[in-house]
Short mmCIF file of the C-alpha atoms (twelve columns), coordinates in Angstrom:
data_MODEL
# 
_entry.id   MODEL 
# 
loop_
_atom_site.group_PDB 
_atom_site.id 
_atom_site.type_symbol 
_atom_site.label_atom_id 
_atom_site.label_alt_id 
_atom_site.label_comp_id 
_atom_site.label_asym_id 
_atom_site.label_seq_id 
_atom_site.Cartn_x 
_atom_site.Cartn_y 
_atom_site.Cartn_z 
_atom_site.pdbx_PDB_model_num 
ATOM 1   C CA . MET A 1   -0.371  -0.041  0.174   1 
ATOM 2   C CA . ASP A 2   1.561   3.629   -0.804  1 
ATOM 3   C CA . THR A 3   2.226   5.539   2.162   1 
ATOM 4   C CA . LYS A 4   1.680   8.712   -0.406  1 
ATOM 5   C CA . GLN A 5   -1.810  7.481   -0.450  1 
ATOM 6   C CA . ILE A 6   -2.455  6.840   2.634   1 
ATOM 7   C CA . GLN A 7   -1.428  10.175  3.992   1 
ATOM 8   C CA . GLN A 8   -4.018  11.415  1.147   1 
ATOM 9   C CA . ILE A 9   -7.164  9.542   2.333   1 
ATOM 10  C CA . LYS A 10  -6.016  10.887  6.043   1 
ATOM 11  C CA . GLN A 11  -6.512  14.389  5.223   1 
ATOM 12  C CA . ALA A 12  -9.333  13.940  3.189   1 
ATOM 13  C CA . ALA A 13  -10.966 12.360  6.320   1 
ATOM 14  C CA . ALA A 14  -9.669  14.759  8.503   1 
ATOM 15  C CA . LYS A 15  -11.313 17.705  6.509   1 
ATOM 16  C CA . ILE A 16  -14.595 15.902  5.855   1 
ATOM 17  C CA . LYS A 17  -14.327 15.420  10.071  1 
ATOM 18  C CA . GLU A 18  -13.622 19.181  10.596  1 
ATOM 19  C CA . ASN A 19  -16.252 20.371  8.669   1 
ATOM 20  C CA . VAL A 20  -18.981 18.028  9.709   1 
ATOM 21  C CA . GLU A 21  -17.804 19.343  13.517  1 
ATOM 22  C CA . ARG A 22  -18.868 22.547  12.480  1 
ATOM 23  C CA . VAL A 23  -22.028 22.046  12.970  1 
ATOM 24  C CA . ILE A 24  -21.548 18.289  15.016  1 
ATOM 25  C CA . VAL A 25  -20.542 19.454  18.217  1 
ATOM 26  C CA . GLY A 26  -18.193 16.940  20.780  1 
ATOM 27  C CA . LYS A 27  -19.555 13.874  18.490  1 
ATOM 28  C CA . GLY A 28  -16.048 13.465  16.946  1 
ATOM 29  C CA . GLU A 29  -16.260 9.213   17.365  1 
ATOM 30  C CA . VAL A 30  -20.011 9.401   15.715  1 
ATOM 31  C CA . VAL A 31  -18.431 11.512  12.848  1 
ATOM 32  C CA . GLU A 32  -15.115 8.931   12.416  1 
ATOM 33  C CA . LEU A 33  -17.518 6.151   12.532  1 
ATOM 34  C CA . ALA A 34  -19.573 7.551   9.278   1 
ATOM 35  C CA . ILE A 35  -16.674 8.866   7.065   1 
ATOM 36  C CA . VAL A 36  -15.508 4.693   7.793   1 
ATOM 37  C CA . ALA A 37  -19.481 3.770   6.776   1 
ATOM 38  C CA . LEU A 38  -18.498 6.180   3.375   1 
ATOM 39  C CA . LEU A 39  -15.586 4.387   2.548   1 
ATOM 40  C CA . CYS A 40  -16.805 1.262   2.926   1 
ATOM 41  C CA . GLU A 41  -19.814 2.130   0.898   1 
ATOM 42  C CA . GLY A 42  -21.704 0.507   4.107   1 
ATOM 43  C CA . HIS A 43  -24.612 1.944   5.208   1 
ATOM 44  C CA . LEU A 44  -25.593 3.368   8.660   1 
ATOM 45  C CA . LEU A 45  -28.408 2.360   11.766  1 
ATOM 46  C CA . LEU A 46  -28.712 5.427   14.297  1 
ATOM 47  C CA . GLU A 47  -30.900 4.230   16.728  1 
ATOM 48  C CA . ASP A 48  -31.568 7.629   19.356  1 
ATOM 49  C CA . VAL A 49  -34.267 10.259  20.416  1 
ATOM 50  C CA . PRO A 50  -35.391 12.526  18.629  1 
ATOM 51  C CA . GLY A 51  -33.195 16.163  18.339  1 
ATOM 52  C CA . LEU A 52  -29.881 14.825  18.725  1 
ATOM 53  C CA . GLY A 53  -28.518 15.709  15.166  1 
ATOM 54  C CA . LYS A 54  -28.673 12.632  13.290  1 
ATOM 55  C CA . THR A 55  -30.352 14.680  10.193  1 
ATOM 56  C CA . VAL A 56  -28.093 17.255  10.411  1 
ATOM 57  C CA . LEU A 57  -25.834 14.560  10.536  1 
ATOM 58  C CA . ALA A 58  -26.421 13.325  7.099   1 
ATOM 59  C CA . LYS A 59  -26.889 16.767  5.447   1 
ATOM 60  C CA . SER A 60  -23.531 17.845  6.777   1 
ATOM 61  C CA . LEU A 61  -21.894 14.615  5.483   1 
ATOM 62  C CA . ALA A 62  -23.603 15.083  1.937   1 
ATOM 63  C CA . LYS A 63  -22.810 18.878  1.861   1 
ATOM 64  C CA . SER A 64  -19.292 18.568  3.046   1 
ATOM 65  C CA . LEU A 65  -19.070 15.611  -0.076  1 
ATOM 66  C CA . GLY A 66  -20.567 17.840  -2.328  1 
ATOM 67  C CA . CYS A 67  -23.389 14.650  -3.000  1 
ATOM 68  C CA . SER A 68  -27.068 15.196  -3.470  1 
ATOM 69  C CA . PHE A 69  -28.604 14.413  -0.067  1 
ATOM 70  C CA . ARG A 70  -32.959 13.441  -0.126  1 
ATOM 71  C CA . ARG A 71  -34.942 12.621  2.926   1 
ATOM 72  C CA . ILE A 72  -37.327 10.014  3.145   1 
ATOM 73  C CA . GLN A 73  -40.204 10.716  5.839   1 
ATOM 74  C CA . CYS A 74  -41.060 6.594   7.255   1 
ATOM 75  C CA . THR A 75  -44.751 6.705   7.786   1 
ATOM 76  C CA . PRO A 76  -46.810 3.240   7.946   1 
ATOM 77  C CA . ASP A 77  -48.834 4.418   4.138   1 
ATOM 78  C CA . LEU A 78  -45.056 5.050   2.346   1 
ATOM 79  C CA . LEU A 79  -45.073 2.738   -0.536  1 
ATOM 80  C CA . PRO A 80  -42.114 1.335   -2.343  1 
ATOM 81  C CA . SER A 81  -43.094 3.254   -5.075  1 
ATOM 82  C CA . ASP A 82  -42.374 6.569   -2.893  1 
ATOM 83  C CA . ILE A 83  -38.979 5.108   -2.706  1 
ATOM 84  C CA . THR A 84  -37.677 4.083   -5.884  1 
ATOM 85  C CA . GLY A 85  -39.585 5.760   -8.139  1 
ATOM 86  C CA . THR A 86  -42.587 5.137   -10.681 1 
ATOM 87  C CA . TYR A 87  -43.881 6.012   -14.230 1 
ATOM 88  C CA . ILE A 88  -45.982 8.530   -14.737 1 
ATOM 89  C CA . PHE A 89  -48.069 9.232   -17.697 1 
ATOM 90  C CA . ASN A 90  -47.075 12.757  -20.009 1 
ATOM 91  C CA . GLN A 91  -50.094 14.192  -21.768 1 
ATOM 92  C CA . LYS A 92  -47.330 16.118  -23.816 1 
ATOM 93  C CA . THR A 93  -45.515 13.018  -25.332 1 
ATOM 94  C CA . VAL A 94  -48.830 11.149  -24.833 1 
ATOM 95  C CA . ASP A 95  -45.920 8.226   -23.071 1 
ATOM 96  C CA . PHE A 96  -45.487 7.055   -19.402 1 
ATOM 97  C CA . GLU A 97  -42.015 8.824   -18.309 1 
ATOM 98  C CA . TYR A 98  -40.058 7.876   -15.071 1 
ATOM 99  C CA . ARG A 99  -40.079 9.930   -12.063 1 
ATOM 100 C CA . PRO A 100 -37.093 8.613   -9.885  1 
ATOM 101 C CA . GLY A 101 -37.503 8.014   -6.773  1 
ATOM 102 C CA . PRO A 102 -35.429 9.463   -3.581  1 
ATOM 103 C CA . VAL A 103 -33.509 6.823   -3.566  1 
ATOM 104 C CA . MET A 104 -31.471 7.964   -6.764  1 
ATOM 105 C CA . SER A 105 -29.231 10.010  -4.487  1 
ATOM 106 C CA . GLN A 106 -26.062 10.050  -2.908  1 
ATOM 107 C CA . VAL A 107 -27.392 10.146  0.440   1 
ATOM 108 C CA . VAL A 108 -30.264 9.385   1.441   1 
ATOM 109 C CA . LEU A 109 -31.737 9.772   5.093   1 
ATOM 110 C CA . ALA A 110 -34.443 7.293   5.900   1 
ATOM 111 C CA . ASP A 111 -36.186 8.985   8.295   1 
ATOM 112 C CA . GLU A 112 -37.773 6.501   11.285  1 
ATOM 113 C CA . ILE A 113 -37.319 3.327   9.445   1 
ATOM 114 C CA . ASN A 114 -39.364 1.088   11.596  1 
ATOM 115 C CA . ARG A 115 -42.500 3.298   11.110  1 
ATOM 116 C CA . ALA A 116 -42.552 1.709   7.354   1 
ATOM 117 C CA . THR A 117 -44.238 -1.444  6.312   1 
ATOM 118 C CA . PRO A 118 -42.146 -4.467  5.891   1 
ATOM 119 C CA . ARG A 119 -43.089 -4.133  2.187   1 
ATOM 120 C CA . THR A 120 -41.187 -0.516  2.009   1 
ATOM 121 C CA . GLN A 121 -38.742 -1.666  4.017   1 
ATOM 122 C CA . SER A 122 -37.462 -4.126  1.849   1 
ATOM 123 C CA . ALA A 123 -37.712 -2.002  -1.135  1 
ATOM 124 C CA . LEU A 124 -35.415 0.330   0.554   1 
ATOM 125 C CA . LEU A 125 -33.123 -2.219  1.657   1 
ATOM 126 C CA . GLU A 126 -33.014 -4.040  -1.451  1 
ATOM 127 C CA . ALA A 127 -31.530 -0.586  -2.831  1 
ATOM 128 C CA . MET A 128 -28.757 -0.562  -0.488  1 
ATOM 129 C CA . GLN A 129 -27.963 -4.358  -0.863  1 
ATOM 130 C CA . GLU A 130 -28.405 -4.065  -4.665  1 
ATOM 131 C CA . ARG A 131 -27.216 -0.675  -5.134  1 
ATOM 132 C CA . GLN A 132 -30.009 -0.562  -8.251  1 
ATOM 133 C CA . VAL A 133 -33.653 -0.353  -8.323  1 
ATOM 134 C CA . THR A 134 -36.099 -1.673  -10.762 1 
ATOM 135 C CA . THR A 135 -39.316 -0.720  -11.886 1 
ATOM 136 C CA . GLU A 136 -41.698 -1.767  -14.257 1 
ATOM 137 C CA . GLY A 137 -38.827 -4.869  -15.049 1 
ATOM 138 C CA . GLU A 138 -36.417 -2.077  -15.928 1 
ATOM 139 C CA . THR A 139 -33.190 -1.792  -13.880 1 
ATOM 140 C CA . ARG A 140 -31.487 1.136   -13.066 1 
ATOM 141 C CA . PRO A 141 -28.034 1.692   -10.897 1 
ATOM 142 C CA . LEU A 142 -28.107 4.545   -8.276  1 
ATOM 143 C CA . PRO A 143 -25.829 6.870   -8.133  1 
ATOM 144 C CA . ARG A 144 -22.302 6.710   -6.472  1 
ATOM 145 C CA . PRO A 145 -21.072 7.229   -3.876  1 
ATOM 146 C CA . PHE A 146 -24.044 5.821   -1.848  1 
ATOM 147 C CA . LEU A 147 -24.970 6.146   1.548   1 
ATOM 148 C CA . VAL A 148 -27.728 5.262   3.815   1 
ATOM 149 C CA . MET A 149 -28.118 6.712   7.229   1 
ATOM 150 C CA . ALA A 150 -31.667 5.418   8.884   1 
ATOM 151 C CA . THR A 151 -32.511 6.512   12.264  1 
ATOM 152 C CA . GLN A 152 -34.872 5.014   14.369  1 
ATOM 153 C CA . ASN A 153 -36.806 5.833   18.120  1 
ATOM 154 C CA . PRO A 154 -35.967 3.384   20.525  1 
ATOM 155 C CA . ILE A 155 -38.354 4.847   22.969  1 
ATOM 156 C CA . GLU A 156 -41.458 5.146   21.617  1 
ATOM 157 C CA . LEU A 157 -42.322 1.536   19.732  1 
ATOM 158 C CA . GLU A 158 -46.353 2.195   19.147  1 
ATOM 159 C CA . GLY A 159 -47.035 1.620   15.256  1 
ATOM 160 C CA . THR A 160 -44.101 0.919   14.416  1 
ATOM 161 C CA . PHE A 161 -42.255 -2.049  12.365  1 
ATOM 162 C CA . PRO A 162 -39.193 -3.301  13.877  1 
ATOM 163 C CA . LEU A 163 -36.633 -4.667  11.296  1 
ATOM 164 C CA . PRO A 164 -36.115 -7.775  11.051  1 
ATOM 165 C CA . GLU A 165 -32.768 -9.711  12.109  1 
ATOM 166 C CA . ALA A 166 -32.059 -10.508 8.081   1 
ATOM 167 C CA . GLN A 167 -32.522 -6.717  6.900   1 
ATOM 168 C CA . LEU A 168 -30.571 -5.237  10.132  1 
ATOM 169 C CA . ASP A 169 -27.350 -7.018  8.980   1 
ATOM 170 C CA . ARG A 170 -27.698 -4.976  5.732   1 
ATOM 171 C CA . PHE A 171 -26.501 -2.250  7.470   1 
ATOM 172 C CA . LEU A 172 -22.286 -1.932  8.263   1 
ATOM 173 C CA . MET A 173 -22.884 -0.675  11.521  1 
ATOM 174 C CA . LYS A 174 -25.425 0.452   14.503  1 
ATOM 175 C CA . ILE A 175 -24.395 3.769   16.246  1 
ATOM 176 C CA . GLN A 176 -26.103 5.861   18.798  1 
ATOM 177 C CA . ILE A 177 -24.936 9.723   18.946  1 
ATOM 178 C CA . GLY A 178 -26.060 9.908   22.572  1 
ATOM 179 C CA . TYR A 179 -26.910 13.620  24.782  1 
ATOM 180 C CA . PRO A 180 -24.222 15.947  24.656  1 
ATOM 181 C CA . SER A 181 -21.943 16.995  27.413  1 
ATOM 182 C CA . GLU A 182 -22.824 20.567  29.066  1 
ATOM 183 C CA . GLN A 183 -19.598 22.023  27.924  1 
ATOM 184 C CA . ASP A 184 -20.696 20.553  24.279  1 
ATOM 185 C CA . ASP A 185 -24.238 22.636  25.217  1 
ATOM 186 C CA . HIS A 186 -22.685 25.926  25.983  1 
ATOM 187 C CA . ILE A 187 -21.015 25.894  22.597  1 
ATOM 188 C CA . ILE A 188 -24.277 24.334  20.829  1 
ATOM 189 C CA . LEU A 189 -25.554 27.862  22.246  1 
ATOM 190 C CA . SER A 190 -23.120 29.537  21.032  1 
ATOM 191 C CA . ARG A 191 -22.499 28.431  17.517  1 
ATOM 192 C CA . PHE A 192 -26.464 28.364  16.814  1 
ATOM 193 C CA . ARG A 193 -26.801 31.416  18.344  1 
ATOM 194 C CA . ALA A 194 -26.968 33.829  15.428  1 
ATOM 195 C CA . ASN A 195 -27.888 31.739  12.484  1 
ATOM 196 C CA . ASP A 196 -27.467 28.079  11.298  1 
ATOM 197 C CA . PRO A 197 -23.525 26.571  10.373  1 
ATOM 198 C CA . LEU A 198 -25.610 24.186  8.083   1 
ATOM 199 C CA . GLU A 199 -26.513 26.475  5.592   1 
ATOM 200 C CA . GLU A 200 -22.375 27.956  5.353   1 
ATOM 201 C CA . LEU A 201 -20.687 24.475  5.123   1 
ATOM 202 C CA . GLU A 202 -19.377 24.007  1.658   1 
ATOM 203 C CA . SER A 203 -17.458 21.256  -0.020  1 
ATOM 204 C CA . VAL A 204 -14.275 19.708  1.447   1 
ATOM 205 C CA . ILE A 205 -13.540 16.820  -1.656  1 
ATOM 206 C CA . THR A 206 -15.698 15.413  -4.716  1 
ATOM 207 C CA . ALA A 207 -17.601 12.228  -4.970  1 
ATOM 208 C CA . ALA A 208 -14.735 11.489  -7.875  1 
ATOM 209 C CA . ALA A 209 -12.003 11.733  -4.995  1 
ATOM 210 C CA . LEU A 210 -14.319 9.926   -2.243  1 
ATOM 211 C CA . ILE A 211 -14.392 6.652   -4.919  1 
ATOM 212 C CA . LYS A 212 -10.900 6.764   -5.177  1 
ATOM 213 C CA . MET A 213 -10.427 6.431   -1.836  1 
ATOM 214 C CA . GLN A 214 -12.963 3.913   -1.510  1 
ATOM 215 C CA . LYS A 215 -11.068 1.543   -3.470  1 
ATOM 216 C CA . ALA A 216 -7.774  2.414   -2.119  1 
ATOM 217 C CA . CYS A 217 -8.769  1.301   1.372   1 
ATOM 218 C CA . HIS A 218 -9.112  -2.282  -0.277  1 
ATOM 219 C CA . ASP A 219 -5.538  -2.474  -0.036  1 
ATOM 220 C CA . VAL A 220 -4.736  -1.595  2.993   1 
ATOM 221 C CA . HIS A 221 -2.718  -4.733  4.721   1 
ATOM 222 C CA . VAL A 222 -3.929  -7.610  6.838   1 
ATOM 223 C CA . ALA A 223 -1.665  -9.293  8.621   1 
ATOM 224 C CA . ARG A 224 -2.960  -13.298 9.042   1 
ATOM 225 C CA . ASP A 225 -2.799  -13.219 12.603  1 
ATOM 226 C CA . VAL A 226 -5.492  -10.072 12.403  1 
ATOM 227 C CA . GLU A 227 -7.465  -12.235 10.199  1 
ATOM 228 C CA . ASP A 228 -7.495  -15.257 12.903  1 
ATOM 229 C CA . TYR A 229 -8.049  -12.430 15.343  1 
ATOM 230 C CA . ILE A 230 -11.648 -11.425 13.155  1 
ATOM 231 C CA . ILE A 231 -12.423 -14.707 12.962  1 
ATOM 232 C CA . ARG A 232 -12.237 -15.961 16.505  1 
ATOM 233 C CA . LEU A 233 -14.006 -12.831 17.728  1 
ATOM 234 C CA . VAL A 234 -17.110 -14.206 14.750  1 
ATOM 235 C CA . HIS A 235 -16.887 -17.810 15.841  1 
ATOM 236 C CA . ALA A 236 -17.432 -16.889 19.666  1 
ATOM 237 C CA . THR A 237 -20.013 -14.995 19.077  1 
ATOM 238 C CA . ARG A 238 -22.152 -18.389 17.686  1 
ATOM 239 C CA . GLN A 239 -20.770 -20.094 21.004  1 
ATOM 240 C CA . HIS A 240 -21.157 -17.801 23.695  1 
ATOM 241 C CA . PRO A 241 -24.254 -19.492 25.959  1 
ATOM 242 C CA . SER A 242 -26.331 -16.074 25.949  1 
ATOM 243 C CA . VAL A 243 -26.578 -16.059 22.087  1 
ATOM 244 C CA . GLU A 244 -28.896 -17.605 19.783  1 
ATOM 245 C CA . LEU A 245 -27.524 -16.872 16.574  1 
ATOM 246 C CA . GLY A 246 -24.004 -15.035 16.052  1 
ATOM 247 C CA . ALA A 247 -22.129 -12.856 13.528  1 
ATOM 248 C CA . SER A 248 -22.609 -14.385 10.117  1 
ATOM 249 C CA . PRO A 249 -19.707 -13.934 7.392   1 
ATOM 250 C CA . ARG A 250 -21.238 -11.225 6.118   1 
ATOM 251 C CA . ALA A 251 -20.986 -9.356  9.682   1 
ATOM 252 C CA . MET A 252 -17.300 -10.667 9.370   1 
ATOM 253 C CA . LEU A 253 -16.480 -9.064  6.308   1 
ATOM 254 C CA . ALA A 254 -17.976 -5.956  7.676   1 
ATOM 255 C CA . LEU A 255 -15.619 -5.425  10.561  1 
ATOM 256 C CA . TYR A 256 -12.391 -6.611  7.983   1 
ATOM 257 C CA . ASN A 257 -13.149 -3.527  5.287   1 
ATOM 258 C CA . ALA A 258 -14.514 -1.249  8.416   1 
ATOM 259 C CA . ALA A 259 -10.813 -1.724  9.880   1 
ATOM 260 C CA . GLN A 260 -9.245  -1.191  6.686   1 
ATOM 261 C CA . ALA A 261 -11.108 1.855   6.281   1 
ATOM 262 C CA . LEU A 262 -10.609 3.204   10.019  1 
ATOM 263 C CA . ALA A 263 -6.820  2.386   9.447   1 
ATOM 264 C CA . ALA A 264 -6.239  4.583   5.859   1 
ATOM 265 C CA . ILE A 265 -8.845  7.458   7.884   1 
ATOM 266 C CA . ARG A 266 -5.540  7.395   10.990  1 
ATOM 267 C CA . GLY A 267 -2.852  7.194   8.511   1 
ATOM 268 C CA . ARG A 268 -1.745  3.462   8.573   1 
ATOM 269 C CA . THR A 269 -0.838  1.057   5.926   1 
ATOM 270 C CA . PHE A 270 -2.035  -2.247  7.808   1 
ATOM 271 C CA . VAL A 271 -4.650  -2.993  10.762  1 
ATOM 272 C CA . THR A 272 -3.969  -3.123  14.374  1 
ATOM 273 C CA . PRO A 273 -5.945  -5.400  16.811  1 
ATOM 274 C CA . ASP A 274 -6.991  -2.015  18.605  1 
ATOM 275 C CA . ASP A 275 -8.916  -1.105  15.326  1 
ATOM 276 C CA . ILE A 276 -10.800 -4.464  15.532  1 
ATOM 277 C CA . LYS A 277 -11.542 -3.998  19.092  1 
ATOM 278 C CA . TYR A 278 -12.700 -0.596  18.687  1 
ATOM 279 C CA . LEU A 279 -15.384 -1.310  15.468  1 
ATOM 280 C CA . MET A 280 -16.273 -4.576  17.306  1 
ATOM 281 C CA . THR A 281 -19.526 -3.104  19.071  1 
ATOM 282 C CA . PRO A 282 -21.023 -0.971  16.227  1 
ATOM 283 C CA . VAL A 283 -20.393 -3.501  13.502  1 
ATOM 284 C CA . LEU A 284 -21.842 -6.693  15.661  1 
ATOM 285 C CA . ILE A 285 -24.416 -5.192  18.035  1 
ATOM 286 C CA . HIS A 286 -27.517 -5.232  15.291  1 
ATOM 287 C CA . ARG A 287 -26.354 -8.790  14.479  1 
ATOM 288 C CA . LEU A 288 -26.342 -10.531 17.496  1 
ATOM 289 C CA . ILE A 289 -29.722 -12.613 18.217  1 
ATOM 290 C CA . PRO A 290 -29.837 -13.169 22.046  1 
ATOM 291 C CA . LYS A 291 -31.545 -16.078 23.562  1 
ATOM 292 C CA . SER A 292 -34.867 -15.549 25.343  1 
ATOM 293 C CA . GLU A 293 -33.447 -16.144 28.271  1 
ATOM 294 C CA . SER A 294 -30.616 -13.753 28.131  1 
ATOM 295 C CA . ARG A 295 -33.362 -11.423 27.168  1 
ATOM 296 C CA . LEU A 296 -35.053 -11.872 30.393  1 
ATOM 297 C CA . ARG A 297 -32.373 -11.624 32.481  1 
ATOM 298 C CA . GLY A 298 -31.545 -8.229  31.089  1 
ATOM 299 C CA . GLN A 299 -28.000 -9.134  29.409  1 
ATOM 300 C CA . LYS A 300 -27.756 -6.116  27.144  1 
ATOM 301 C CA . ALA A 301 -25.678 -7.033  23.834  1 
ATOM 302 C CA . GLU A 302 -22.460 -4.596  24.299  1 
ATOM 303 C CA . GLN A 303 -22.324 -6.773  27.755  1 
ATOM 304 C CA . THR A 304 -22.319 -10.267 25.644  1 
ATOM 305 C CA . LEU A 305 -19.650 -8.561  23.321  1 
ATOM 306 C CA . LYS A 306 -17.415 -7.359  26.095  1 
ATOM 307 C CA . GLU A 307 -17.291 -10.541 27.248  1 
ATOM 308 C CA . ILE A 308 -16.438 -12.006 24.192  1 
ATOM 309 C CA . SER A 309 -13.649 -9.856  23.561  1 
ATOM 310 C CA . ASP A 310 -12.438 -10.149 27.030  1 
ATOM 311 C CA . SER A 311 -11.957 -13.546 26.402  1 
ATOM 312 C CA . VAL A 312 -10.612 -14.048 22.760  1 
ATOM 313 C CA . ALA A 313 -6.805  -13.413 22.971  1 
ATOM 314 C CA . VAL A 314 -4.967  -10.271 21.208  1 
ATOM 315 C CA . PRO A 315 -2.355  -11.043 18.478  1 
ATOM 316 C CA . VAL A 316 0.821   -9.727  19.793  1 
ATOM 317 C CA . GLU A 317 2.623   -8.069  16.860  1 
ATOM 318 C CA . GLU A 318 5.859   -8.891  16.016  1 
ATOM 319 C CA . GLU A 319 8.423   -6.021  15.458  1 
ATOM 320 C CA . GLY A 320 8.156   -5.357  11.676  1 
ATOM 321 C CA . ALA A 321 5.495   -7.521  11.390  1 
ATOM 322 C CA . ALA A 322 2.893   -4.713  10.564  1 
ATOM 323 C CA . GLU A 323 4.013   -3.720  7.445   1 
ATOM 324 C CA . ALA A 324 5.196   -7.010  6.141   1 
# 
């Protein structure tokens, strides 16, 4: 892997992060994980209460990249065609014309995705996986780069359709923004007092540059012992007594690719075990199906993942082996 190329990725990621943090205050880790998802061509599931900046995060990322942005407000009466697009009869041309849906944008925010019906959820998640939509038998590719950020409220569950595990598995990471600290609240009041800094954001890199970065991240070196570490962690989720179904091969690949992207934006040509441990929770937390007795005992997925992380031996890196 070219060190110069890695430094370019690190600098570009730092520019995106700095630009987004002009709007999102005190959430550097969340912004970093969102950039990792961008570089992996993955998607984010944001589960948190309203008003913490989920929509603002999506908009500021889109502006930083100069990408198109659309928001889908998910409701029970939302139809699949409202997302993918539909054909409209044009009286002037006396023919049907395709009218693109909001999913034909580069950054898509699916707000309160668990309020949409399973059929509509499936239409969106199919587009996320296949990166194409099919209407009336005609298939259209989605624009690149393509990022879906879906939100759901973990508190208000009345009138919702929770995402099934097979669909949750399509998201690269599940993260929470969390409440700001008291100090961050002072900064927010000061920064938003006169105007909205989101309106002043400008792009810091181009979409074409991001696509090149995405391809370059696949060349980040992963040593054999680090690969073995990923495999042991994934297999440990399948053998843990509190877990009914553990992480799938797709989850293993997601952890592998996310670690490559994280190493790149931190300026390294190789992945370390610390990268894996750092990403383990956001990448795997929504992919584990706990046993019913574990749920009754109130054992949380975070606790299970910590037990797994503590039980699997971390490989010891030999001097000079990282860049082999």
